C-alpha positions in Angstrom: 19.7 -30.3 2.0 18.4 -33.8 1.5 18.5 -34.5 -2.2 16.2 -37.5 -2.2 12.6 -38.2 -1.1 12.2 -38.0 2.7 9.8 -40.5 4.3 7.0 -39.2 6.6 7.2 -41.1 9.9 5.9 -38.5 12.3 3.5 -35.6 11.8 2.3 -32.7 14.0 -1.2 -31.5 13.1 -2.7 -28.4 14.7 -5.3 -26.6 12.6 -7.9 -24.0 13.1 -9.6 -24.8 9.7 -10.6 -28.5 9.9 -11.4 -28.8 6.2 -10.1 -32.1 4.8 -8.6 -33.0 8.2 -10.1 -36.5 8.6 -9.1 -37.6 5.1 -5.6 -36.3 5.6 -5.1 -38.0 9.0 -6.6 -41.2 7.8 -4.2 -41.4 4.9 -1.3 -40.8 7.3 -2.6 -43.4 9.7 -2.9 -45.9 6.9 0.9 -45.5 6.3 1.7 -45.9 10.0 2.6 -42.2 10.5 2.6 -41.2 14.2 0.3 -38.2 14.7 1.0 -35.5 17.3 -1.7 -33.0 18.0 -3.2 -30.4 20.3 -6.6 -29.3 21.7 -9.5 -29.3 19.3 -7.6 -30.9 16.5 -6.7 -33.9 18.6 -10.3 -34.2 19.8 -11.6 -34.2 16.3 -9.0 -36.8 15.2 -9.9 -39.1 18.1 -13.6 -38.7 17.3 -12.8 -39.9 13.8 -11.3 -43.0 15.4 -7.6 -42.1 14.8 -4.8 -42.6 17.2 -3.2 -39.3 18.4 -0.4 -38.5 20.8 -0.8 -35.2 22.7 1.9 -32.6 22.2 1.8 -32.1 26.0 3.0 -35.7 26.3 6.0 -35.0 24.1 6.9 -31.7 25.8 6.2 -32.8 29.3 4.4 -29.5 29.8 0.6 -29.0 29.9 -1.1 -26.4 27.7 -1.4 -23.2 29.7 -2.6 -19.6 29.7 -5.8 -20.6 27.9 -3.9 -22.4 25.2 -1.5 -19.5 24.5 1.4 -21.8 25.3 1.4 -25.4 24.0 3.8 -25.8 21.1 6.4 -23.2 22.1 8.9 -25.8 23.4 12.4 -27.2 22.5 11.0 -30.7 22.1 8.7 -29.4 19.3 11.0 -26.9 17.6 14.0 -29.2 18.0 12.1 -31.9 16.1 11.3 -29.4 13.4 14.6 -27.7 13.0 17.1 -30.5 13.3 19.0 -31.2 10.2 18.9 -35.0 9.6 22.3 -35.1 7.8 24.1 -33.3 10.6 25.5 -35.8 13.2 25.6 -33.1 15.9 21.9 -32.3 15.4 21.0 -36.0 15.4 23.0 -36.6 18.6 21.3 -33.6 20.3 17.9 -35.0 19.5 18.9 -38.4 20.9 20.5 -36.9 24.1 17.4 -34.9 24.9 14.8 -37.4 23.8 13.4 -35.2 21.1 11.4 -36.9 18.3 11.9 -35.9 14.7 8.9 -34.3 13.1 8.8 -34.9 9.4 5.5 -33.2 8.5 3.9 -30.1 10.0 0.2 -29.4 9.2 -0.8 -26.0 10.7 -3.2 -23.3 9.6 -3.5 -20.2 11.7 -6.1 -18.7 14.0 -8.8 -16.9 11.8 -7.5 -13.4 12.4 -8.5 -12.0 9.1 -12.0 -13.4 9.4 -12.3 -12.0 12.9 -11.4 -8.5 11.7 -13.7 -8.8 8.7 -16.7 -9.5 10.9 -16.1 -6.3 12.9 -15.0 -7.9 16.2 -13.7 -5.7 19.0 -10.1 -4.8 19.6 -9.5 -7.4 22.4 -11.2 -10.2 20.4 -8.9 -9.4 17.4 -5.8 -9.5 19.6 -6.8 -12.9 20.9 -6.9 -14.2 17.3 -3.2 -13.3 16.7 -1.5 -16.7 16.4 1.9 -17.1 18.0 2.8 -20.8 18.2 1.5 -21.5 14.7 3.7 -19.0 12.8 6.7 -20.0 14.9 6.3 -23.7 13.9 5.5 -22.9 10.3 8.7 -20.8 10.0 10.8 -23.5 11.7 9.5 -26.2 9.4 9.7 -24.1 6.3 13.3 -23.1 7.1 14.2 -26.8 7.5 12.4 -27.8 4.2 15.5 -29.8 3.3 14.0 -32.4 5.7 10.5 -31.3 6.7 7.3 -30.9 4.8 5.0 -28.1 5.8 1.3 -27.7 4.9 -0.5 -24.4 5.7 -3.6 -24.6 3.5 -6.2 -27.4 3.1 -6.1 -26.7 -0.6 -2.6 -28.3 -0.6 -3.7 -31.6 1.0 -4.7 -33.3 -2.3 -1.3 -32.5 -3.9 0.5 -33.8 -0.7 -1.6 -37.1 -0.7 -0.7 -37.5 -4.4 2.9 -36.9 -3.7 3.2 -39.5 -0.9 1.2 -42.0 -3.0 3.7 -41.6 -5.9 6.8 -41.5 -3.6 5.9 -44.4 -1.4 5.1 -42.3 1.7 7.9 -39.7 1.1 8.1 -36.2 -0.3 10.6 -34.9 -2.9 12.9 -31.9 -2.4 10.9 -30.0 -5.1 7.6 -30.6 -3.3 9.1 -29.5 0.0 10.5 -26.3 -1.5 7.1 -25.4 -3.1 5.4 -25.9 0.3 8.0 -23.8 2.1 7.4 -21.0 -0.4 3.7 -21.2 0.3 4.4 -21.3 4.1 6.5 -18.2 4.2 4.0 -16.5 2.0 1.2 -17.4 4.5 3.1 -16.1 7.5 4.1 -12.9 5.7 0.4 -12.3 4.7 -0.7 -13.1 8.3 1.7 -10.6 9.8 0.7 -8.0 7.1 -2.9 -8.4 8.1 -2.1 -7.9 11.8 0.0 -4.8 11.2 -2.5 -3.3 8.8 -5.3 -3.9 11.2 -3.3 -2.4 14.1 -2.4 0.7 12.1 -6.1 1.2 11.3 -7.1 0.6 14.9 -4.6 3.1 16.2 -5.5 5.5 13.4 -1.9 5.6 12.1 -2.1 6.5 8.4 1.7 6.3 8.0 3.2 3.7 10.3 7.0 3.4 10.1 6.8 0.1 8.3 4.0 -1.2 6.1 3.4 -4.7 4.8 1.1 -5.7 2.0 0.0 -9.2 1.0 -2.0 -10.9 -1.7 -3.3 -14.4 -2.5 -2.8 -15.7 -6.0 -6.0 -15.6 -7.9 -4.6 -16.6 -11.3 -1.3 -16.6 -13.1 -1.6 -14.5 -16.3 -0.1 -15.3 -19.7 1.7 -11.9 -19.6 1.4 -8.4 -18.4 0.6 -5.2 -20.3 2.9 -6.5 -23.0 3.9 -10.1 -24.0 7.4 -9.7 -22.7 6.2 -8.9 -19.2 5.5 -11.7 -16.7 2.3 -11.2 -14.6 -0.1 -12.6 -12.1 -3.3 -11.5 -10.4 -3.6 -11.5 -6.6 -6.5 -10.8 -4.3 -6.2 -8.8 -1.1 -8.7 -10.8 1.0 -11.4 -8.1 1.0 -14.9 -8.7 0.0 -15.3 -5.5 -2.0 -17.5 -6.3 -5.1 -15.6 -6.1 -8.3 -13.4 -7.9 -10.7 -11.5 -9.8 -7.9 -14.7 -11.2 -6.4 -16.8 -11.7 -9.5 -17.8 -15.0 -11.0 -16.7 -15.5 -14.6 -19.7 -17.1 -16.3 -18.1 -17.5 -19.7 -15.3 -16.4 -22.0 -11.5 -16.6 -22.3 -9.2 -16.2 -19.4 -8.9 -12.5 -18.3 -5.7 -10.8 -19.3 -3.8 -8.2 -17.2 -5.3 -5.4 -19.3 -8.8 -6.9 -19.1 -8.6 -6.9 -15.3 -7.2 -3.3 -15.1 -9.8 -1.9 -17.5 -12.7 -3.9 -16.0 -11.9 -2.6 -12.5 -11.9 1.0 -13.9 -15.3 0.4 -15.5 -16.9 -1.2 -12.5 -15.7 1.4 -10.0 -17.2 4.2 -12.1 -20.6 2.5 -12.8 -20.9 1.7 -9.1 -21.1 5.5 -8.4 -24.5 5.5 -10.1 -26.1 3.4 -7.4 -25.1 6.0 -4.8 -25.2 9.5 -6.4 -28.3 11.6 -5.7 -30.8 11.6 -8.5 -29.6 8.3 -10.0 -30.5 5.7 -7.3 -32.2 2.9 -9.1 -31.6 4.4 -12.6 -29.9 2.4 -15.2 -26.3 3.4 -16.0 -23.6 2.0 -18.4 -19.9 2.7 -18.7 -17.7 1.7 -21.6 -13.9 1.7 -20.9 -11.0 1.5 -23.3 -7.4 1.5 -21.9 -8.6 2.4 -18.4 -10.4 5.5 -19.6 -14.2 5.8 -20.0 -15.0 6.5 -23.7 -18.8 6.6 -23.1 -21.0 6.9 -20.0 -24.7 7.3 -19.9 -27.8 6.8 -17.8 -31.2 5.8 -19.2 -34.6 4.4 -18.4 -33.4 0.9 -19.3 -30.0 -0.7 -19.5 -30.3 -0.9 -23.3 -31.0 2.8 -23.5 -28.1 3.5 -21.3 -25.7 1.3 -23.3 -26.8 2.8 -26.7 -26.3 6.3 -25.4 -22.9 5.5 -23.9 -21.9 3.8 -27.2 -23.0 6.8 -29.2 -20.4 9.0 -27.3 -17.5 7.3 -29.1 -18.4 4.3 -31.3 -14.9 3.9 -32.6 -13.2 3.6 -29.2 -16.0 1.3 -27.8 -15.0 -1.4 -30.2 -13.1 -4.1 -28.2 -13.9 -2.2 -24.9 -15.1 -3.1 -21.5 -18.8 -2.7 -20.6 -20.0 -2.2 -17.0 -23.7 -1.7 -16.0 -25.2 -1.0 -12.6 -28.2 -3.4 -12.8 -28.7 -7.0 -13.7 -28.4 -7.5 -17.4 -31.6 -8.3 -19.4 -32.1 -9.6 -22.9 -32.4 -6.3 -24.8 -29.3 -4.9 -23.2 -27.3 -8.1 -24.0 -28.5 -8.0 -27.6 -27.3 -4.4 -28.0 -23.9 -5.2 -26.4 -23.4 -8.2 -28.6 -23.8 -6.2 -31.8 -20.1 -5.3 -31.7 -16.9 -7.0 -30.4 -16.7 -6.5 -26.7 -13.9 -7.9 -24.5 -15.6 -8.0 -21.1 -19.0 -7.3 -19.6 -19.3 -6.9 -15.9 -22.7 -6.5 -14.1 -24.3 -7.3 -10.7 -26.3 -10.1 -12.4 -27.9 -11.4 -15.6 -31.3 -12.9 -16.4 -31.8 -16.1 -18.5 -32.3 -14.1 -21.7 -29.1 -12.2 -21.3 -27.1 -15.4 -20.5 -28.5 -17.1 -23.6 -27.5 -14.1 -25.8 -24.0 -13.9 -24.4 -23.6 -17.7 -24.8 -23.6 -17.1 -28.6 -20.4 -15.1 -28.1 -18.2 -17.7 -26.4 -15.1 -15.5 -26.4 -16.8 -12.7 -24.6 -15.9 -12.6 -20.9 -19.0 -12.2 -18.7 -18.4 -11.4 -15.0 -21.2 -11.2 -12.4 -20.6 -9.6 -9.0 -24.0 -9.9 -7.2 -23.6 -6.3 -5.9 -22.1 -2.9 -6.7 -19.0 -1.5 -5.0 -19.5 1.2 -2.4 -17.6 4.2 -3.8 -17.4 5.8 -0.3 -15.9 2.7 1.3 -12.4 3.4 2.7 -9.4 1.6 1.2 -5.8 2.0 0.1 -4.3 2.7 -3.3 -0.8 1.5 -4.0 1.7 2.3 -6.8 5.3 1.2 -7.1 8.0 3.6 -7.9 11.7 3.0 -8.2 12.9 2.1 -4.7 9.6 2.4 -3.0 5.8 2.4 -2.8 3.3 5.3 -2.9 0.4 4.6 -0.6 -2.7 6.7 -0.3 -6.4 6.5 0.6 -8.5 5.5 -2.4 -10.5 8.4 -3.8 -13.7 7.7 -1.9 -14.8 11.3 -1.9 -18.5 11.8 -2.9 -19.6 15.3 -4.0 -21.2 17.3 -1.2 -23.9 19.2 -3.2 -24.3 21.6 -0.3 -20.7 22.8 -0.7 -21.2 23.8 -4.4 -20.7 27.5 -5.1 -22.1 29.4 -8.0 -19.4 31.8 -8.9 -20.8 33.3 -12.1 -23.6 35.9 -12.7 -25.8 33.1 -14.1 -26.8 30.1 -12.1 -27.1 26.8 -13.8 -30.6 25.7 -14.8 -32.0 22.5 -13.1 -31.2 20.5 -16.2 -27.7 21.9 -16.4 -27.1 21.2 -12.7 -28.1 17.6 -13.1 -25.7 17.2 -16.1 -22.9 19.0 -14.2 -23.2 16.5 -11.3 -23.2 13.6 -13.8 -20.2 15.0 -15.7 -18.3 15.6 -12.4 -18.9 11.9 -11.4 -17.4 10.8 -14.7 -14.4 13.2 -14.6 -13.3 11.7 -11.3 -12.6 8.4 -13.2 -10.9 9.9 -16.2 -7.1 10.2 -16.4 -5.8 13.7 -15.8 -6.0 16.2 -17.3 -9.6 15.3 -17.6 -12.4 17.1 -19.4 -15.9 15.7 -19.8 -18.7 17.1 -22.0 -22.2 15.8 -21.0 -25.7 16.4 -22.1 -29.0 14.8 -21.0 -27.3 12.3 -18.6 -24.7 11.0 -21.2 -21.2 11.9 -22.1 -20.8 13.4 -25.6 -17.0 14.0 -25.5 -14.2 13.0 -23.2 -10.6 14.4 -23.2 -8.2 12.3 -21.2 -4.6 12.1 -20.2 -3.3 15.2 -21.8 -0.4 17.3 -20.6 -2.4 20.5 -21.2 -6.0 21.0 -20.0 -6.8 23.1 -23.0 -5.7 20.2 -25.2 -8.1 17.9 -23.3 -10.9 20.5 -23.8 -10.2 20.6 -27.6 -10.0 16.8 -27.9 -13.3 16.3 -26.1 -14.9 18.9 -28.4 -13.4 17.2 -31.4 -14.7 13.8 -30.3 -18.2 15.3 -30.0 -18.0 16.8 -33.5 -16.7 13.5 -35.0 -19.7 11.6 -33.5 -22.1 14.2 -34.8 -20.7 13.5 -38.3 -20.9 9.7 -37.8 -24.4 9.8 -36.5 -25.6 12.3 -39.1 -26.5 15.0 -36.6 -27.0 18.6 -37.7 -24.8 20.0 -35.0 -22.2 18.8 -32.5 -23.7 17.4 -29.2 -21.2 19.7 -27.4 -23.6 22.6 -28.3 -25.8 22.9 -25.2 -23.6 20.5 -23.2 -22.0 21.1 -19.8 -18.3 20.6 -19.0 -16.5 19.1 -16.0 -12.9 19.6 -15.3 -11.1 17.4 -12.7 -8.9 20.3 -11.6 -9.0 24.0 -11.9 -8.5 25.9 -15.2 -5.1 27.6 -14.7 -6.0 30.1 -17.5 -9.2 31.2 -19.2 -8.2 29.5 -22.5 -9.6 26.0 -21.7 -12.9 27.5 -20.6 -13.1 29.7 -23.7 -12.4 26.7 -25.8 -15.4 24.9 -24.2 -17.6 27.9 -24.7 -16.6 28.1 -28.4 -17.6 24.4 -28.7 -21.1 25.3 -27.5 -20.9 24.5 -23.8 -23.3 26.4 -21.5 -22.1 25.5 -18.0 -19.0 24.3 -16.2 -18.1 22.5 -13.0 -14.6 22.6 -11.6 -12.8 22.7 -8.3 -11.6 26.3 -8.4 -8.5 27.3 -6.4 -6.4 28.9 -9.1 -4.6 32.2 -8.7 -6.4 33.2 -11.9 -9.9 32.1 -10.8 -11.2 35.6 -11.3 -10.0 35.7 -14.8 -11.7 32.4 -15.5 -14.9 33.6 -13.9 -14.8 36.8 -16.0 -14.4 34.7 -19.1 -17.4 32.6 -18.1 -19.5 35.6 -17.5 -18.5 37.1 -20.8 -19.6 33.9 -22.6 -22.8 33.7 -20.6 -21.8 30.4 -18.9 -22.9 29.3 -15.5 -20.1 27.8 -13.4 -19.9 25.8 -10.1 -16.9 25.4 -7.9 -16.7 22.2 -5.9 -13.7 22.9 -3.8 -12.5 19.3 -4.5 -9.9 18.1 -7.0 -9.9 14.6 -8.6 -6.5 14.1 -10.2 -6.1 10.5 -11.5 -2.7 9.5 -12.8 
């Protein structure tokens, strides 16, 4: 590898995205760099008054097959791959009249954008770039001598580099650009293979590739001794990855994880029957909701969510399903809150939050569609677990009343609310709800009966803190993310004062659980769906 700065004497430029092209080429021309180019790129450069040599002149072959073949030629790849310090390579270039190429500037056909706009199969296939990735890989492999640029965002750094190095690039810069280049081709191939698997309806192709683009390096991960970074996947799904951060400190690893959990849950309340247009608020701590409520206003929804568990809400994440207003912002700012995420915010809300400069405010402009398809990934030792994201929405027509007593309309509304929340609580999950607000949440326990007891205890604790005469669990409904394997959990809920239950059913002991519900006078619905969340 060349250990000193390498001068740029000849460049090949062939780009789909013309951003920054004229300024880059002008800077090269000012240094006397010969520019080779193709098709539309060459035409734009000439229009800008720059001298360009056609690749076809170098190869001695015309572009053909509607542009599918233009740079796939030994006179191009030889110029990219030849090691300058190897006498045999230098001799081969001389013998075959192949010019050295010191700089490659290529960005690829807009395949991802073509897929994103819903283009047909054949149109997507035509946007699969062949020559571009081949040249990028060649130049990146030979980064000891060749500089490769694959992103217009890297042009300013390159121009600064050649300014400081007198028209050359250092080995460190070339290595950094090679890393970016291989990352780009890997991401491009991943996008193609992912699209093809979807187009062919192959949920488990023999090989899968996943790619992300760096959104921000993070100070550390879950703990200070863990290195971390945040990557986006290129999708336009509203949420923490696409939000605008209006104010506050840099997001941490845990902030991002918890904010995603909060926003995904609050987005359910723009889509669930009976709540379209209604205000909803979610407060999350350590990826679990500690308070969820609906209300006539965002302030009302926030206060009701806060009253579910005031202790856990301190230092939590707040998500709402409507643009923030002044009264809601004032209520949120009464305690320390790490992050607030919302579809928008009015001037009064922005002014209120500005007085809390450390509070991170994220605006998304829209809610996420909970029914939208997508993948969920988790790494395990030696592999990846890949599944569809849990995009299942409750089919109310599939609900079964399995007890002697049917739920009242008020109970039914609360059962649907509690079921929506339970879907987003770590298993084993138990949610007590009343009047469109959670009053007790039991999360992440090894035993379902323990989750039931914890949720009831949370409700009793808040009754004491709020000076209530009785626990809000009395008269509440209960949702369980999976079936009760024994009657004990249901009996515990009944003893806490619950009047109705919603659960998937499907246990070998369903009848024993139904009998216990009947004995306690509870109404119970079976959904036929489970929502484990680990």
